[in-house]
C-alpha positions as CSV (number, residue, x, y, z in Angstrom):
1,X,-29.1,21.7,39.8
2,X,-32.9,21.9,39.9
3,X,-34.3,24.8,41.9
4,X,-36.1,23.6,45.1
5,X,-39.9,23.5,44.8
6,X,-41.5,26.3,46.8
7,X,-44.5,25.9,49.0
8,X,-46.1,29.1,50.4
9,X,-48.2,28.9,53.6
10,X,-50.6,31.7,54.5
11,X,-52.4,32.1,57.9
12,X,-53.1,35.3,59.8
13,X,-52.8,33.6,63.1
14,X,-49.1,33.5,64.1
15,X,-49.4,30.5,66.5
16,X,-51.1,28.5,63.7
17,X,-48.5,29.5,61.2
18,X,-45.7,28.6,63.7
19,X,-47.3,25.2,64.3
20,X,-47.5,24.6,60.5
21,X,-43.8,25.6,60.2
22,X,-42.8,23.1,62.9
23,X,-44.8,20.3,61.5
24,X,-44.1,20.8,57.7
25,X,-40.4,21.4,58.2
26,X,-40.1,17.8,59.4
27,X,-42.5,16.3,56.9
28,X,-41.5,18.2,53.7
29,X,-37.8,17.7,53.5
30,X,-36.2,19.1,50.3
31,X,-38.8,21.8,49.6
32,X,-38.4,25.5,50.0
33,X,-41.1,26.5,52.6
34,X,-42.2,30.1,53.1
35,X,-44.6,31.2,55.8
36,X,-46.4,34.6,55.6
37,X,-49.0,35.9,58.1
38,X,-50.3,38.8,56.0
39,X,-52.5,37.7,53.0
40,X,-51.8,40.8,51.0
41,X,-48.1,40.4,51.4
42,X,-48.4,36.7,50.5
43,X,-50.3,37.6,47.3
44,X,-47.7,40.1,46.2
45,X,-44.9,37.5,46.9
46,X,-46.8,34.8,44.9
47,X,-47.4,37.1,42.0
48,X,-43.7,38.1,41.9
49,X,-42.4,34.5,42.4
50,X,-45.1,32.0,41.8
51,X,-44.8,29.0,44.2
52,X,-45.7,25.4,43.1
53,X,-48.3,25.2,45.9
54,X,-50.0,27.7,48.1
55,X,-51.6,26.5,51.3
56,X,-54.0,29.2,52.7
57,X,-56.4,29.6,55.5
58,X,-59.8,30.8,54.4
59,X,-60.9,33.0,57.2
60,X,-58.5,36.0,57.2
61,X,-59.2,39.7,57.6
62,X,-59.0,42.0,54.5
63,X,-58.3,39.2,52.1
64,X,-59.9,35.8,52.5
65,X,-58.2,32.6,51.2
66,X,-60.5,32.2,48.1
67,X,-60.1,35.8,47.2
68,X,-56.3,35.5,47.5
69,X,-56.3,32.5,45.2
70,X,-58.7,34.1,42.7
71,X,-56.6,37.2,42.5
72,X,-53.5,35.1,42.0
73,X,-55.2,33.2,39.2
74,X,-55.5,36.4,37.3
75,X,-51.8,36.4,36.5
76,X,-50.6,32.9,37.7
77,X,-52.4,29.7,36.6
78,X,-49.7,27.1,37.4
79,X,-49.8,27.3,41.2
80,X,-51.8,24.6,42.9
81,X,-54.0,25.8,45.8
82,X,-54.9,24.0,49.0
83,X,-57.5,25.6,51.3
84,X,-57.7,25.2,55.0
85,X,-60.8,26.3,57.0
86,X,-62.5,25.8,60.3
87,X,-65.9,25.3,58.6
88,X,-67.5,22.4,56.8
89,X,-69.6,24.7,54.7
90,X,-70.4,22.7,51.5
91,X,-71.1,25.7,49.4
92,X,-67.7,27.1,50.3
93,X,-66.1,23.8,49.2
94,X,-67.9,23.9,45.9
95,X,-66.9,27.5,45.3
96,X,-63.3,26.6,46.1
97,X,-63.3,23.8,43.6
98,X,-65.3,25.3,40.7
99,X,-64.5,29.0,40.9
100,X,-61.0,29.3,42.4
101,X,-59.9,25.9,41.0
102,X,-58.6,24.7,44.4
103,X,-56.7,21.4,44.3
104,X,-57.6,20.2,47.8
105,X,-59.9,21.4,50.6
106,X,-59.2,20.5,54.2
107,X,-61.0,21.4,57.4
108,X,-59.0,22.6,60.5
109,X,-57.4,21.2,62.5
110,X,-55.9,19.1,59.7
111,X,-53.6,16.1,60.6
112,X,-50.1,17.1,59.5
113,X,-49.4,13.8,57.7
114,X,-52.6,14.2,55.7
115,X,-51.7,17.8,54.8
116,X,-48.2,16.9,53.8
117,X,-49.5,14.1,51.6
118,X,-51.9,16.5,49.9
119,X,-49.1,19.0,49.3
120,X,-46.9,16.3,47.7
121,X,-49.9,15.3,45.4
122,X,-50.3,19.0,44.5
123,X,-46.6,19.3,43.7
124,X,-46.8,16.3,41.4
125,X,-49.8,17.8,39.7
126,X,-47.8,21.1,39.3
127,X,-44.9,19.2,37.9
128,X,-47.1,17.5,35.3
129,X,-48.9,20.7,34.3
130,X,-45.7,22.6,33.8
131,X,-43.8,19.9,32.0
132,X,-41.5,19.0,34.9
133,X,-43.1,15.6,35.6
134,X,-41.4,12.4,36.5
135,X,-44.1,10.2,35.1
136,X,-46.1,8.0,37.5
137,X,-46.4,5.2,35.0
138,X,-43.3,3.6,33.4
139,X,-43.5,5.9,30.4
140,X,-39.7,5.8,30.0
141,X,-40.2,2.2,28.7
142,X,-43.0,3.2,26.4
143,X,-42.1,6.6,25.1
144,X,-39.1,8.8,25.2
145,X,-39.9,11.8,27.4
146,X,-37.0,13.8,26.1
147,X,-38.1,13.2,22.5
148,X,-41.7,14.0,23.3
149,X,-40.7,17.4,24.8
150,X,-38.8,18.2,21.6
151,X,-42.0,17.8,19.5
152,X,-44.2,20.7,18.8
153,X,-47.2,18.4,18.8
154,X,-49.1,18.3,22.2
155,X,-49.1,14.8,23.6
156,X,-51.1,13.9,26.6
157,X,-51.4,10.5,28.4
158,X,-54.5,9.8,30.5
159,X,-56.0,7.0,32.5
160,X,-59.5,5.6,31.9
161,X,-61.0,8.3,34.1
162,X,-59.4,11.1,32.0
163,X,-56.9,11.9,34.7
164,X,-53.8,13.4,33.2
165,X,-50.7,11.2,33.8
166,X,-48.2,12.9,31.5
167,X,-47.9,15.9,29.2
168,X,-45.0,16.9,27.0
169,X,-43.9,20.5,26.9
170,X,-46.3,21.4,24.0
171,X,-49.1,19.8,26.0
172,X,-48.3,21.8,29.1
173,X,-48.2,25.0,27.0
174,X,-51.7,24.1,25.6
175,X,-53.2,23.5,29.1
176,X,-51.7,26.8,30.3
177,X,-53.7,28.7,27.7
178,X,-56.9,27.2,29.2
179,X,-58.7,27.5,25.8
180,X,-60.2,24.4,24.4
181,X,-58.7,21.8,26.8
182,X,-58.6,22.3,30.5
183,X,-56.9,20.5,33.4
184,X,-59.1,21.1,36.4
185,X,-60.0,19.6,39.7
186,X,-58.7,16.1,40.4
187,X,-56.4,16.5,37.3
188,X,-59.2,15.5,35.0
189,X,-59.0,16.7,31.4
190,X,-62.0,18.6,30.1
191,X,-63.2,20.2,26.9
192,X,-64.9,23.6,26.4
193,X,-68.5,22.3,26.8
194,X,-70.2,19.6,28.8
195,X,-71.2,17.8,25.6
196,X,-67.7,17.8,24.2
197,X,-66.3,16.8,27.6
198,X,-68.7,13.8,27.7
199,X,-67.6,12.7,24.3
200,X,-63.9,13.2,25.1
201,X,-64.2,11.1,28.3
202,X,-66.0,8.3,26.3
203,X,-63.2,8.2,23.8
204,X,-60.5,8.2,26.5
205,X,-62.2,5.4,28.4
206,X,-62.6,3.4,25.2
207,X,-59.0,3.8,24.3
208,X,-57.7,3.0,27.8
209,X,-59.9,-0.1,27.9
210,X,-58.9,-1.1,24.4
211,X,-62.6,-1.0,23.3
212,X,-61.9,-0.4,19.7
213,X,-65.5,-0.7,18.6
214,X,-66.6,2.0,21.0
215,X,-63.5,4.1,20.2
216,X,-64.2,3.8,16.5
217,X,-61.8,6.2,14.9
218,X,-61.0,8.1,18.1
219,X,-61.1,11.5,16.5
220,X,-62.9,14.6,17.6
221,X,-62.7,18.4,17.4
222,X,-62.8,20.7,20.4
223,X,-64.0,24.2,20.1
224,X,-62.3,27.2,21.6
225,X,-63.7,30.3,23.3
226,X,-62.5,32.8,20.7
227,X,-62.7,32.8,16.9
228,X,-59.8,30.5,16.4
229,X,-60.3,27.2,14.7
230,X,-61.1,24.1,16.8
231,X,-58.4,21.8,18.2
232,X,-58.1,18.4,16.4
233,X,-57.7,15.4,18.8
234,X,-56.6,11.9,17.9
235,X,-57.0,9.4,20.8
236,X,-55.5,5.9,20.8
237,X,-54.7,3.1,23.3
238,X,-51.2,3.4,24.8
239,X,-49.2,0.3,24.1
240,X,-46.2,-1.0,26.0
241,X,-43.1,-2.3,24.3
242,X,-44.7,-5.7,23.8
243,X,-47.7,-4.4,22.0
244,X,-50.0,-4.9,25.0
245,X,-52.5,-2.3,26.1
246,X,-51.5,-0.8,29.4
247,X,-54.8,0.8,30.6
248,X,-53.9,4.3,29.4
249,X,-54.9,6.4,26.4
250,X,-52.6,8.8,24.5
251,X,-54.0,11.9,23.0
252,X,-52.4,13.9,20.2
253,X,-53.6,17.5,19.8
254,X,-53.0,19.6,16.7
255,X,-53.7,23.3,16.7
256,X,-54.6,24.7,13.3
257,X,-53.2,28.1,14.3
258,X,-49.8,26.5,14.9
259,X,-49.6,24.3,11.7
260,X,-47.3,21.3,12.0
261,X,-49.1,19.3,9.3
262,X,-46.9,18.4,6.3
263,X,-48.3,19.4,2.9
264,X,-49.5,16.7,0.5
265,X,-46.2,16.6,-1.3
266,X,-44.3,16.0,1.9
267,X,-46.8,13.3,3.0
268,X,-46.3,11.5,-0.3
269,X,-42.5,11.6,0.1
270,X,-42.6,10.6,3.8
271,X,-44.8,7.6,3.4
272,X,-44.5,6.6,-0.3
273,X,-48.1,7.6,-1.2
274,X,-49.5,8.5,-4.6
275,X,-50.6,12.2,-5.0
276,X,-54.2,11.1,-4.7
277,X,-53.5,9.2,-1.5
278,X,-51.5,12.0,-0.1
279,X,-54.2,14.6,-0.8
280,X,-56.8,12.4,0.9
281,X,-54.5,11.8,3.9
282,X,-53.8,15.6,4.3
283,X,-57.6,16.3,4.2
284,X,-58.2,13.7,7.0
285,X,-55.3,15.1,9.1
286,X,-56.7,18.6,9.0
287,X,-60.0,17.3,10.4
288,X,-62.1,16.7,7.3
289,X,-64.6,13.8,7.4
290,X,-64.0,11.2,4.7
291,X,-67.1,12.4,2.8
292,X,-65.9,16.0,2.7
293,X,-62.4,14.9,1.9
294,X,-63.7,12.8,-1.1
295,X,-65.7,15.8,-2.3
296,X,-62.7,18.2,-2.0
297,X,-60.6,15.8,-4.1
298,X,-63.3,15.2,-6.6
299,X,-63.6,11.4,-6.0
300,X,-66.5,9.3,-4.8
301,X,-66.7,8.2,-1.1
302,X,-66.2,4.6,-2.3
303,X,-63.0,5.5,-4.1
304,X,-61.8,7.4,-1.0
305,X,-62.4,4.4,1.2
306,X,-60.4,2.3,-1.3
307,X,-57.6,4.8,-1.1
308,X,-57.8,4.8,2.7
309,X,-57.3,1.0,2.8
310,X,-54.2,1.4,0.6
311,X,-52.9,4.2,2.8
312,X,-53.4,2.1,5.9
313,X,-51.4,-0.7,4.2
314,X,-48.5,1.6,3.2
315,X,-48.3,3.4,6.5
316,X,-48.8,0.2,8.6
317,X,-51.8,1.7,10.4
318,X,-55.3,0.4,11.0
319,X,-57.4,3.4,11.9
320,X,-57.7,7.1,11.1
321,X,-56.5,8.0,14.6
322,X,-53.3,6.0,14.1
323,X,-52.8,7.5,10.7
324,X,-53.3,11.1,12.0
325,X,-51.0,10.4,14.9
326,X,-48.3,9.2,12.5
327,X,-48.5,12.2,10.2
328,X,-48.7,14.7,13.0
329,X,-45.6,13.2,14.7
330,X,-43.7,13.2,11.5
331,X,-44.8,16.8,10.8
332,X,-43.6,18.0,14.2
333,X,-40.0,17.1,13.3
334,X,-40.0,18.7,9.8
């Protein structure tokens, strides 16, 4: 049986904590609820056994709520944080969102039903970020979640606003590293820099809205904070079983430091390509532009484009993003 999802409540005022216990015990049936009045004890408990969600008061002696969450973030990144405070200080709100990565921010007194709703939203976000999600959209009809979790390739489904709707196990592992791609406030996927995030969001919106002209090839590289090579992203519209666009984008992420790309010989065998076509395909999949791929294979760009048309025909794809997705998915099973 699945372990009950744990929610940790922290407030130094016993009567407030007791009131929370009475209200939440009625509204959050099926969860494991823990109530701790000492923030230091709560931090130690959360570090030892990370809860799905921590609900903390901000104004507490010795260790304020934001400090508690920030310290917890040093070792635990999966827990979603909800902050309660008696102040409407905007600067505090922004700090909570941007620095401590707080999921929700409520002023006290908070209506119990509203808080319970926020906690359930946070649990759903925690489930998705840790690969435990029951998808919001009918992904079971579009993609096999069990099969996706078996793949080493990171697969992420997003809506037109870049909000994460589904990640497979490899995608959850990628987000957990917080290097290159980030899953921050409001569950929005972001890249390492504002410029890359802007381009990423443009491609996701174009794919979700089936704007193929704006999407173009739907391929981009995302840099990482260390000296490791950039992540390669291929973004496409998500189709339902009838071939219709469902308003979502699917993103396939390959990590050059964890190669799952078949070599040219394997690509040739998998898709019935000639050696020249397989070499060109391999170059495109590892992130080379077609001009660079043509140069590396000692052919003209015109010849490379001719080969690419032949490759599309043989693989029954239409764009480079679809071709890359096909090869990466095949490679993840080799």
